Backbone bond lengths (Angstrom), bond angles and torsions (degrees), N, CA, C in turn:
res aa  C-N    CA-C-N  psi(-1)  N-CA   C-N-CA  omega(-1)  CA-C   N-CA-C  phi
1 X - - - 1.454 - - 1.533 109.60 -
2 X 1.335 116.56 135.35 1.459 121.13 -179.08 1.524 110.70 -78.56
3 X 1.318 115.43 138.59 1.459 120.48 177.21 1.526 109.71 -81.20
4 X 1.315 115.74 168.00 1.473 121.03 175.75 1.517 111.21 -56.05
5 X 1.338 115.74 -42.15 1.461 120.89 -179.07 1.525 110.26 -63.41
6 X 1.318 117.45 -44.05 1.468 121.07 -179.82 1.520 111.10 -63.95
7 X 1.324 117.25 -36.46 1.467 120.23 179.19 1.521 111.52 -68.62
8 X 1.329 116.74 -32.87 1.460 120.14 -178.18 1.519 112.66 -82.66
9 X 1.315 118.71 -22.57 1.462 121.32 -173.81 1.525 113.31 -55.66
10 X 1.335 120.42 -50.34 1.467 118.86 179.35 1.531 112.63 -62.31
11 X 1.320 116.93 -35.03 1.463 120.01 179.11 1.525 110.92 -68.52
12 X 1.315 116.93 -40.98 1.463 119.85 178.17 1.520 110.90 -68.57
13 X 1.323 117.24 -39.62 1.456 120.37 177.05 1.527 110.10 -62.18
14 X 1.322 116.95 -43.21 1.463 120.54 178.85 1.528 110.28 -61.64
15 X 1.326 116.48 -40.49 1.462 120.29 179.04 1.528 110.57 -64.32
16 X 1.339 116.81 -42.96 1.460 120.99 176.38 1.523 110.53 -58.82
17 X 1.329 117.30 -48.10 1.459 119.97 -177.18 1.525 112.14 -70.22
18 X 1.328 118.57 -29.48 1.475 119.85 172.91 1.524 109.52 -63.98
19 X 1.319 116.48 -39.76 1.462 120.31 177.29 1.517 112.28 -63.65
20 X 1.319 115.94 -34.69 1.462 120.50 179.25 1.523 112.35 -84.35
21 X 1.314 117.57 -9.67 1.468 121.19 -174.47 1.526 113.41 -76.48
22 X 1.305 117.98 -10.58 1.463 120.71 -178.73 1.527 110.15 -84.22
23 X 1.345 117.96 125.05 1.475 120.20 -179.09 1.531 113.60 -58.28
24 X 1.310 117.86 -34.64 1.473 119.79 179.38 1.515 110.91 -67.73
25 X 1.330 117.64 -42.98 1.455 120.15 178.89 1.526 110.72 -65.81
26 X 1.321 116.92 -39.43 1.466 119.45 176.85 1.523 111.36 -64.36
27 X 1.332 117.39 -39.33 1.466 120.86 178.11 1.530 110.34 -61.75
28 X 1.319 116.79 -39.95 1.464 120.87 178.22 1.522 110.05 -65.39
29 X 1.321 117.23 -45.94 1.466 120.31 179.11 1.528 110.76 -61.90
30 X 1.322 116.75 -40.64 1.478 120.44 176.92 1.524 110.49 -61.34
31 X 1.329 116.90 -42.50 1.464 120.51 179.97 1.524 111.25 -63.16
32 X 1.325 116.97 -30.80 1.464 121.29 -177.31 1.526 113.43 -86.86
33 X 1.310 117.49 -7.53 1.468 119.45 -177.93 1.530 112.96 -57.88
34 X 1.337 119.81 -42.94 1.471 119.01 -179.67 1.526 113.51 -70.22
35 X 1.325 117.43 -24.08 1.457 119.59 -179.71 1.517 112.06 158.18
36 X 1.341 116.87 179.13 1.456 121.98 -175.98 1.530 113.16 -62.16
37 X 1.336 115.22 145.55 1.470 122.87 177.13 1.519 109.09 -140.76
38 X 1.328 116.28 152.34 1.459 120.12 171.47 1.531 107.99 -90.14
39 X 1.312 116.51 167.85 1.461 121.65 -172.42 1.526 112.27 -54.92
40 X 1.313 117.90 -44.52 1.470 120.08 -178.69 1.524 111.65 -60.65
41 X 1.319 116.86 -37.96 1.464 120.45 178.46 1.523 111.16 -69.82
42 X 1.333 116.90 -35.44 1.470 120.48 176.45 1.522 109.62 -66.44
43 X 1.328 116.76 -41.67 1.466 121.41 176.67 1.523 109.72 -58.12
44 X 1.326 117.11 -47.21 1.469 121.29 -179.47 1.525 111.40 -64.20
45 X 1.329 116.94 -39.97 1.465 120.78 -176.94 1.532 112.88 -71.89
46 X 1.323 116.39 -31.67 1.471 120.01 -174.03 1.524 114.08 -101.53
47 X 1.342 117.07 -22.92 1.460 119.84 -174.88 1.519 113.14 78.21
48 X 1.321 117.19 7.02 1.462 121.72 177.97 1.525 109.43 -83.64
49 X 1.307 117.32 159.00 1.459 120.39 177.08 1.530 109.97 -73.38
50 X 1.325 115.56 156.59 1.463 119.97 -179.48 1.530 111.51 -60.87
51 X 1.350 120.20 -45.42 1.466 118.91 178.13 1.534 112.24 -61.55
52 X 1.319 116.93 -38.06 1.459 121.06 178.97 1.524 110.25 -63.76
53 X 1.331 117.15 -46.65 1.463 121.57 178.62 1.525 109.94 -60.30
54 X 1.314 117.39 -45.65 1.466 120.83 -179.05 1.529 111.62 -60.88
55 X 1.324 116.85 -42.62 1.473 120.43 178.73 1.523 111.15 -63.05
56 X 1.324 116.45 -44.75 1.464 119.63 -179.23 1.525 111.32 -69.43
57 X 1.335 117.52 -36.53 1.464 119.92 176.75 1.522 111.01 -62.50
58 X 1.315 117.13 -38.24 1.461 120.52 177.31 1.531 109.97 -60.99
59 X 1.325 115.91 -46.09 1.460 121.07 178.67 1.530 110.66 -61.29
60 X 1.321 116.23 -49.23 1.463 120.83 -179.16 1.525 111.53 -62.92
61 X 1.326 116.92 -36.13 1.466 121.08 178.44 1.519 111.03 -68.11
62 X 1.327 116.75 -44.98 1.465 120.82 -179.84 1.525 111.16 -60.11
63 X 1.312 116.80 -32.01 1.466 121.51 -179.57 1.519 112.41 -87.75
64 X 1.319 118.04 -3.91 1.452 121.35 178.86 1.518 114.37 80.96
65 X 1.337 116.92 10.99 1.460 119.86 -178.89 1.525 112.27 -82.79
66 X 1.325 117.53 -23.16 1.465 122.13 170.76 1.523 107.83 -133.01
67 X 1.318 114.91 158.52 1.463 119.82 174.18 1.517 108.45 -132.63
68 X 1.320 114.62 154.38 1.458 121.53 -175.56 1.521 110.11 -112.74
69 X 1.332 114.18 146.83 1.461 121.26 176.38 1.522 107.66 -138.52
70 X 1.317 116.61 124.57 1.460 120.76 178.60 1.520 109.18 -81.02
71 X 1.347 114.28 127.99 1.475 121.61 176.43 1.525 106.85 -128.57
72 X 1.303 114.81 101.63 1.462 118.79 -176.36 1.515 110.03 65.29
73 X 1.335 115.28 -124.42 1.468 120.22 -179.21 1.523 112.86 -87.99
74 X 1.313 117.34 -6.05 1.453 121.01 -174.08 1.523 111.83 -111.55
75 X 1.319 114.36 149.09 1.462 121.41 172.18 1.526 106.62 -104.13
76 X 1.304 116.10 123.84 1.463 121.55 177.75 1.519 108.73 -103.06
77 X 1.303 115.06 137.31 1.457 121.64 -179.98 1.512 109.27 -109.63
78 X 1.331 114.55 146.08 1.455 120.01 175.98 1.522 108.52 -145.66
79 X 1.318 115.89 165.83 1.455 119.71 178.03 1.521 108.88 -58.07
80 X 1.304 115.91 138.94 1.456 120.95 -177.05 1.515 113.74 -74.73
81 X 1.312 116.84 -16.34 1.455 121.69 -177.49 1.523 107.33 -157.59
82 X 1.318 117.36 136.83 1.470 120.36 -178.28 1.528 112.13 -61.83
83 X 1.322 117.56 -22.44 1.465 120.11 -179.87 1.526 112.25 -69.66
84 X 1.328 117.59 -18.07 1.466 120.12 175.17 1.522 109.07 -64.49
85 X 1.319 116.88 -41.81 1.462 120.72 175.79 1.527 109.66 -60.68
86 X 1.311 117.43 -43.15 1.465 121.24 178.63 1.524 111.01 -62.90
87 X 1.329 116.51 -42.03 1.467 120.94 179.25 1.529 110.81 -61.57
88 X 1.324 116.75 -43.62 1.459 120.67 179.12 1.526 111.06 -66.97
89 X 1.328 116.79 -37.92 1.464 120.34 176.81 1.530 110.77 -64.93
90 X 1.322 116.90 -42.39 1.463 120.52 177.48 1.529 111.06 -63.82
91 X 1.327 116.85 -37.14 1.471 120.00 176.65 1.525 109.97 -62.70
92 X 1.336 116.96 -41.91 1.469 120.46 176.99 1.527 110.92 -60.73
93 X 1.328 115.95 -44.06 1.462 120.01 -179.95 1.525 111.36 -64.92
94 X 1.311 116.83 -42.62 1.459 120.90 178.51 1.519 110.84 -63.34
95 X 1.328 116.46 -42.63 1.462 120.31 179.49 1.519 112.18 -66.35
96 X 1.309 117.31 -29.04 1.465 119.88 177.17 1.528 110.46 -58.90
97 X 1.329 116.14 -30.51 1.465 120.86 -179.29 1.524 113.93 -98.49
98 X 1.317 117.88 -18.70 1.471 120.01 -172.16 1.521 114.39 -125.87
99 X 1.322 117.95 8.55 1.467 120.76 -172.66 1.522 112.97 -56.50
100 X 1.321 118.42 -40.51 1.467 118.98 -177.99 1.517 110.95 -64.42
101 X 1.316 118.05 -39.37 1.458 120.84 177.82 1.513 111.95 -68.21
102 X 1.325 116.64 -40.58 1.459 120.44 178.95 1.520 110.12 -64.72
103 X 1.342 116.74 -43.41 1.467 121.05 177.84 1.523 111.63 -58.84
104 X 1.328 116.38 -40.86 1.464 121.61 -176.60 1.530 113.27 -76.86
105 X 1.317 117.18 -16.37 1.463 121.21 -176.60 1.534 110.49 -67.65
106 X 1.313 116.42 122.45 1.458 121.41 179.40 1.504 113.43 -96.65
107 X 1.304 117.68 -0.69 1.466 121.65 -175.92 1.532 113.65 -73.11
108 X 1.318 116.94 -29.43 1.465 119.71 -171.53 1.522 112.69 -117.17
109 X 1.301 117.25 36.24 1.469 120.66 179.71 1.507 110.68 -72.78
């Protein structure tokens, strides 16, 4: 018999991956992989608008995927957990082997 936790796991995983499915949020996470950045630096690194970055940072923060630290007048953001970097690295490795299939997939346009 499945426990409550086991029943929720696929739903929580799906929610996590929906959060990661947005190209803007992924661009922000990629920008933060080397280390903490303030909003202006994230804007410069991603090419996204400042309001867009701020909205996505709020979402990522609420989900625990990034965390904020105030340093003087600036708020610096960093990955909320080192395993996010590992997850993104594993995605890169997986795509190295499956990119043509992923590109051809019409299910997730």
